[in-house]
C-alpha positions in Angstrom: -2.9 -29.1 13.1 -4.6 -27.4 10.2 -2.4 -25.7 7.6 -5.4 -23.6 6.4 -4.5 -19.9 6.0 -6.9 -17.7 7.9 -5.4 -14.2 7.3 -4.9 -11.9 4.4 -2.9 -8.7 4.6 -3.2 -6.2 1.8 -1.1 -3.2 0.9 -3.2 -0.1 0.0 -1.8 2.1 -2.8 -1.6 0.1 -5.9 -3.6 -2.8 -4.5 -6.9 -1.4 -3.1 -6.4 1.4 -5.6 -5.6 1.6 -9.3 -1.9 1.5 -10.1 0.3 4.3 -9.0 2.5 4.8 -12.1 -0.3 5.9 -14.5 -1.4 8.5 -11.9 2.1 9.8 -11.6 2.6 9.9 -15.4 -0.7 11.8 -15.8 0.5 14.3 -13.1 3.7 14.9 -15.0 1.8 15.5 -18.2 -0.5 18.0 -16.5 2.4 19.9 -15.0 4.4 19.8 -18.3 7.2 17.8 -16.6 9.3 15.3 -18.6 8.2 11.7 -18.2 10.0 10.1 -15.3 10.7 13.4 -13.5 9.0 12.2 -10.2 10.9 8.9 -10.2 14.2 10.6 -10.8 13.7 13.4 -8.2 12.0 11.4 -5.4 13.0 7.8 -5.8 16.5 7.9 -7.3 17.9 11.0 -5.8 19.5 10.2 -2.4 17.9 13.1 -0.6 14.5 12.4 -2.2 14.7 8.8 -1.1 15.6 9.9 2.5 12.7 12.4 2.9 10.2 10.0 1.3 11.3 7.3 3.8 11.0 9.8 6.6 7.5 10.7 5.5 6.5 7.0 5.5 7.8 6.7 9.1 6.1 9.9 10.2 9.4 11.7 10.8 8.4 14.6 8.4 4.9 15.9 7.5 3.2 15.7 4.2 3.4 19.5 4.0 7.2 19.3 4.5 7.4 16.7 1.8 5.3 18.8 -0.5 7.7 21.7 0.0 10.8 19.6 -0.7 9.3 17.8 -3.7 7.9 21.0 -5.2 11.4 22.5 -5.2 12.9 19.3 -6.7 10.3 19.3 -9.4 10.0 23.0 -10.0 6.2 23.0 -9.4 3.9 24.4 -6.7 4.0 22.7 -3.4 0.3 23.3 -2.8 -1.3 19.9 -2.1 1.4 18.4 -4.2 0.9 14.8 -2.9 -2.8 15.1 -3.7 -2.0 16.4 -7.2 0.5 13.6 -7.9 -2.0 10.9 -6.9 -5.2 12.6 -7.9 -6.1 10.1 -10.6 -6.0 7.1 -8.2 -9.4 5.3 -7.9 -10.6 2.3 -5.9 -9.7 -1.1 -7.4 -13.1 -3.0 -7.2 -11.6 -6.4 -8.1 -9.4 -6.5 -5.0 -11.9 -4.7 -2.8 -14.6 -7.1 -3.6 -12.3 -10.1 -3.1 -11.3 -8.7 0.3 -15.0 -8.5 1.2 -15.5 -12.1 0.0 -12.6 -13.3 2.1 -14.1 -11.7 5.2 -17.5 -13.4 4.5 -15.6 -16.7 4.3 -14.2 -16.1 7.8 -10.8 -14.9 6.7 -9.3 -12.0 8.7 -8.3 -9.2 6.4 -5.9 -6.5 7.3 -4.3 -3.4 5.7 -0.6 -2.7 5.9 0.3 0.6 4.1 3.3 2.8 3.9 1.9 6.3 4.7 2.2 9.3 2.4 1.0 11.5 5.3 -2.6 12.1 6.2 -2.9 15.9 5.8 -3.6 18.0 3.9 -4.4 15.2 1.6 -5.6 11.8 2.9 -5.0 8.9 0.6 -7.3 6.7 2.6 -10.3 9.0 2.6 -13.5 7.4 1.3 -12.3 3.8 1.6 -13.9 3.2 5.0 -11.0 1.1 6.1 -11.9 0.8 9.8 -15.3 -0.7 9.0 -14.4 -2.9 6.1 -11.1 -4.5 7.4 -10.2 -6.2 10.6 -6.9 -4.5 11.1 -5.5 -1.3 9.7 -1.8 -0.5 10.0 -0.5 2.8 8.6 3.2 3.0 8.8 3.6 6.5 10.2 1.4 5.7 13.2 4.1 3.2 14.3 7.2 5.2 13.3 8.2 2.4 11.0 7.9 1.6 7.3 7.9 -1.5 5.1 10.0 -3.5 4.7 10.9 -3.2 8.4 10.2 -6.6 9.9 8.9 -5.0 13.1 6.0 -3.4 11.1 5.0 -6.9 9.8 5.3 -8.3 13.3 3.0 -5.5 14.7 0.5 -6.3 11.9 0.5 -10.0 12.7 0.1 -9.3 16.4 -2.9 -7.1 15.7 -4.3 -9.8 13.4 -3.7 -12.3 16.2 -2.4 -14.8 13.7 1.0 -16.4 13.1 2.9 -15.6 9.9 2.4 -19.1 8.5 -1.4 -18.6 8.4 -1.2 -15.3 6.5 -0.9 -14.1 2.9 0.6 -10.7 2.1 -0.2 -8.8 -1.1 1.8 -5.8 -2.3 2.6 -4.1 -5.6 6.2 -3.7 -4.5 8.1 -6.9 -4.9 10.7 -6.1 -2.3 8.0 -5.8 0.3 6.5 -9.2 -0.7 9.9 -10.7 -0.3 10.3 -9.2 3.1 7.0 -10.7 4.2 8.0 -14.1 2.8 11.2 -14.0 4.8 9.1 -13.8 7.9 7.0 -16.8 6.9 4.0 -15.2 5.2 2.9 -16.4 1.8 3.5 -13.6 -0.7 1.7 -12.4 -3.8 3.1 -9.6 -6.0 0.2 -7.7 -7.3 0.7 -6.8 -11.0 -2.8 -7.6 -12.3 -5.8 -7.6 -9.9 -7.5 -10.6 -11.4 -4.4 -12.7 -11.4 -3.8 -11.6 -7.8 -7.3 -12.7 -6.8 -6.8 -16.0 -8.5 -3.5 -16.6 -6.6 -4.9 -15.6 -3.2 -8.0 -17.7 -3.8 -5.7 -20.7 -4.5 -3.7 -20.1 -1.3 -6.8 -19.7 0.8 -8.8 -22.5 -0.8 -11.7 -20.0 -1.3 -12.9 -18.7 -4.6 -12.8 -14.9 -3.9 -14.0 -14.1 -7.4 -17.3 -15.9 -7.0 -20.4 -13.7 -6.9 
């Protein structure tokens, strides 16, 4: 039996896009908020963590999240998610590597924790349905990473066993969750290093022109 890996699963925000933190810091500067205000209000506060998790699972809407976060931060709720991440841009190094993987016969899927799809759509303009074999957005399955069931759904849609797949995410805890299920994991901190690591695991040079 061949041990060749034939599947690549990519996170979206912070992998197919530029990093999240600089976008958040730029938002804080524009809104005259102290540096770290978003992290404190939304990812360290117990209620902030709960509602953000609920958003990822589709239990609350982006509009509801905007209202909550606006109050926590003391800013307007109008399109708040879009304002926070307004500086995100496509990451061509990873996007081009994903296209190279597909040309090499590797199945490439997306597994993303949702930030809601309206009024602002994080995925708009990325043509995910055409460019990738499988697209799993957490809210559409009422789950969120690192829930093992969400990884299992992704593998089922990929029609591949965990041992044949690589998972790339900018959140280390989610990479570790994937590894516990048998996927090879790559923690994305630098796009070029990530492409080099994935290329080695696949045995395919994804950086080649």
